[in-house]
VOGU-3710 file (C-alpha; in Angstrom, 3 decimals, decimal comma):
1> xxxxxxxxxx> 28,388/-42,614/139,685  30,065/-42,355/142,819  33,193/-43,295/141,100  32,997/-40,462/138,495  32,651/-38,023/141,471  35,227/-39,191/143,383  37,409/-39,254/140,293  35,968/-34,973/139,698  36,893/-33,886/143,101  40,864/-35,803/143,076
11> xxxxxxxxxx> 41,467/-34,103/139,733  40,562/-30,948/141,463  42,926/-31,862/144,617  45,116/-33,143/142,624  45,504/-29,550/140,599  45,647/-27,577/144,040  47,852/-30,099/145,383  49,957/-29,567/143,004  50,769/-25,968/142,694  50,747/-26,065/146,272
21> xxxxxxxxxx> 53,601/-28,347/146,220  55,248/-26,763/143,224  55,339/-23,439/145,773  56,804/-25,479/148,504  59,602/-27,039/146,473  60,265/-24,043/144,383  60,745/-22,363/148,170  62,925/-24,991/149,231  64,393/-26,873/145,917  65,583/-30,955/147,197
31> xxxxxxxxxx> 64,992/-30,418/150,672  64,241/-33,579/152,456  61,261/-32,121/154,420  59,655/-31,778/151,356  58,699/-35,375/150,931  57,252/-35,574/154,402  55,113/-31,873/154,224  53,758/-32,862/150,624  52,867/-36,584/151,691  51,371/-35,938/154,946
41> xxxxxxxxxx> 49,287/-32,893/154,109  48,443/-33,022/150,637  48,752/-36,482/149,161  47,393/-38,761/152,281  43,735/-36,724/152,484  42,858/-38,259/149,161  42,411/-41,544/150,834  39,431/-40,483/153,130  38,135/-39,078/149,449  38,333/-42,794/147,726
51> xxxxxxxxxx> 36,642/-44,210/151,468  39,890/-45,483/152,936  40,212/-45,348/157,003  43,957/-45,100/157,366  45,638/-46,069/160,722  49,235/-45,515/161,651  50,605/-47,032/164,453  53,590/-45,331/165,340  55,677/-46,803/168,551  57,832/-44,956/170,737
61> xxxxxxxxxx> 61,129/-46,348/169,683  60,252/-44,206/166,368  61,402/-41,084/168,549  64,847/-42,962/168,811  65,269/-43,178/165,254  67,504/-40,056/163,785  68,027/-41,633/160,197  67,119/-44,915/158,602  66,178/-47,263/155,362  61,964/-47,264/155,521
71> xxxxxxxxxx> 61,335/-50,398/154,148  57,171/-51,055/152,825  55,193/-53,280/150,932  53,841/-52,240/147,228  50,339/-52,553/146,640  49,466/-50,935/143,769  49,409/-46,921/142,867  47,092/-45,656/145,666  50,163/-46,427/147,929  51,210/-42,805/147,025
81> xxxxxxxxxx> 47,976/-41,630/148,995  47,440/-44,497/151,683  51,309/-45,097/152,828  51,749/-41,272/152,859  50,270/-40,952/156,049  53,106/-43,324/157,659  56,078/-41,250/155,813  58,324/-39,520/158,360  60,122/-36,221/158,407  63,379/-36,445/156,390
91> xxxxxxxxxx> 62,548/-39,189/154,419  63,012/-39,133/150,612  61,550/-41,610/148,251  63,481/-43,347/145,664  62,429/-44,168/142,998  63,142/-44,920/138,961  64,883/-42,405/136,792  61,846/-42,570/134,632  58,730/-41,409/136,970  60,625/-37,414/136,289
101> xxxxxxxxxx> 58,476/-37,816/133,173  55,537/-38,431/134,082  52,998/-34,735/133,821  52,879/-32,981/136,750  54,122/-35,629/139,315  57,431/-35,601/137,570  58,355/-32,432/138,312  57,603/-32,467/141,938  59,056/-36,226/142,244  62,275/-33,988/141,140
111> xxxxxxxxxx> 62,006/-30,896/143,543  61,169/-32,505/146,400  64,711/-34,048/146,303  63,402/-37,355/145,788  66,253/-40,139/144,557  66,013/-41,256/141,078  67,531/-44,518/140,179  68,710/-45,224/136,773  67,697/-49,059/136,440  68,488/-49,535/132,918
121> xxxxxxxxxx> 72,262/-48,718/133,674  73,401/-50,586/136,458  76,690/-48,998/136,858  75,170/-45,707/137,015  72,480/-47,359/139,532  75,469/-48,092/142,069  76,802/-45,047/141,737  73,891/-43,616/142,582  73,002/-46,000/145,843  76,776/-45,088/147,052
131> xxxxxxxxxx> 76,057/-41,589/147,282  73,123/-42,720/149,103  74,811/-44,309/151,170  77,107/-41,384/152,097  74,277/-39,391/153,234  72,367/-41,688/154,874  75,938/-41,935/157,329  76,026/-38,293/157,428  72,646/-38,191/158,503  71,227/-36,036/155,720
141> xxxxxxxxxx> 67,908/-37,549/154,969  66,290/-41,271/155,530  64,948/-43,005/152,513  61,762/-45,325/151,888  62,039/-48,392/149,541  59,985/-50,921/148,197  61,629/-54,479/148,710  59,614/-55,945/146,289  60,401/-53,721/143,451  57,034/-53,760/142,202
151> xxxxxxxxxx> 53,442/-53,390/142,838  51,646/-56,948/144,297  48,325/-55,763/142,961  46,560/-58,497/145,101  48,502/-61,504/144,550  50,348/-61,495/147,709  53,587/-60,392/149,001  56,053/-60,162/146,289  59,811/-61,765/146,222  62,131/-59,375/148,090
161> xxxxxxxxxx> 65,440/-57,653/146,531  68,270/-57,173/148,994  68,994/-53,501/148,025  67,477/-52,157/151,305  68,886/-54,404/154,223  72,671/-54,038/151,690  71,744/-50,153/151,793  70,891/-49,976/155,561  74,157/-52,158/156,345  76,663/-50,066/154,196
171> xxxxxxxxxx> 75,206/-47,078/155,540  75,430/-48,064/159,172  71,897/-47,223/159,771  68,942/-49,551/161,129  66,196/-50,845/158,456  62,717/-50,014/159,987  59,922/-52,184/158,345  56,776/-49,760/157,986  53,975/-52,780/156,914  50,426/-52,019/155,676
181> xxxxxxxxxx> 47,641/-54,040/156,067  45,997/-55,454/152,273  43,860/-53,213/150,498  43,684/-53,844/146,837  41,108/-56,316/147,084  39,178/-54,451/149,151  39,002/-51,188/147,579  36,387/-50,360/144,957  35,593/-46,533/144,058  32,175/-47,111/143,639
191> xxxxxxxxxx> 31,498/-48,384/146,769  31,561/-45,368/149,415  32,886/-46,826/152,476  36,308/-48,853/151,471  36,827/-49,985/154,862  39,910/-49,852/157,347  43,868/-49,926/156,541  46,617/-50,059/158,941  50,050/-49,100/158,799  52,520/-50,718/161,224
201> xxxxxxxxxx> 56,071/-49,664/162,242  58,219/-53,027/163,097  61,374/-52,265/165,717  64,558/-51,418/163,585  66,889/-54,163/162,617  70,847/-53,347/162,367  72,491/-55,797/159,950  76,311/-56,446/160,212  78,727/-55,014/157,778  78,774/-56,915/154,467
211> xxxxxxxxxx> 81,506/-57,860/152,138  79,980/-58,132/148,735  82,544/-60,074/147,500  82,589/-63,113/150,136  80,415/-65,914/149,527  79,630/-66,516/152,844  78,206/-62,869/153,038  76,171/-63,243/150,025  74,533/-66,109/151,665  74,036/-64,171/154,888
221> xxxxxxxxxx> 71,832/-61,874/152,504  70,164/-63,860/150,792  68,917/-65,418/154,614  68,144/-61,895/155,706  66,362/-60,995/152,889  64,005/-63,990/152,958  63,795/-63,737/156,450  62,509/-59,882/156,098  60,373/-60,882/153,716  58,517/-63,662/155,868
231> xxxxxxxxxx> 58,450/-61,109/158,730  56,052/-59,082/156,912  53,867/-61,648/155,894  53,429/-63,070/159,407  52,764/-58,930/160,269  50,241/-58,384/157,130  48,757/-61,651/157,867  48,048/-60,356/161,331  47,155/-56,831/160,392  44,842/-58,392/157,794
241> xxxxxxxxxx> 42,712/-60,154/160,696  42,639/-57,294/162,768  40,912/-55,101/159,386  38,435/-57,903/159,160  37,184/-57,317/162,068  37,461/-53,794/162,487  35,614/-53,979/158,716  32,767/-56,563/159,904  32,176/-54,240/163,175  31,401/-51,284/160,358
251> xxxxxxxxxx> 29,258/-53,620/158,213  31,952/-53,202/155,517  31,591/-56,605/153,371  34,864/-58,048/152,190  35,949/-57,247/148,857  35,930/-59,465/145,712  39,035/-60,868/144,682  40,480/-59,232/141,564  42,130/-61,281/138,780  45,261/-60,205/137,456
261> xxxxxxxxxx> 43,817/-59,359/134,704  41,636/-56,587/135,873  44,955/-55,683/137,725  46,795/-54,978/135,368  43,774/-53,058/133,806  43,179/-51,073/136,415  46,557/-50,166/136,275  47,144/-48,776/133,110  43,805/-46,817/133,244  45,689/-45,060/136,187
//
């Protein structure tokens, strides 16, 4: 019963949020600040409706970061409301081109100034990223990337693709890891209290410039990518331990591990 009540409230909130977001985007289409306003004030509050308490740890060093590549772990479709608390001013999202065709969401995704990547056409994707790098160098915006490229859906941190650090390197901007604790297996729409979630920013990382035709540089990229992945794994483990203590203090029982079949089924429902 609680699940359907939440779905009803989220539906009403979603319609209202869409209308407000549409007005914002029409008034200032493709403005890099649209993503921040929509995320923080329209999307993020939905996490409370589904019983998740999100805590964002924003260190002092973030004040000195003008523009950057923000890299985050990708757990589920609910990241759109949980990670929304961590979106920084001037950050635009990168997503596959097909997201534009998602009803309601696609229109806002387009007008908010998000970067649409054609994954089916490698040449166009490269041209898009070249333009992104140019805009990053000029300080027009920051970007938000999921190095995994897809949702992990409770199966642990996925393998990282090198795109995030290559983009940061080629744009001469830092890569800022944004790590979120695991919530997928703790999340149940029929449970009133789904516990805590921590989002933590790590120190900015500066990568050297790479020659993509040099074999040694390509090896370095693979090494750096694996090091970034391992860093995320360590931080997630530490955050999960902290969240477990917080949940225990609140009397929130650990969730039941979901099978991949359940995960895929729930993802398709959304």
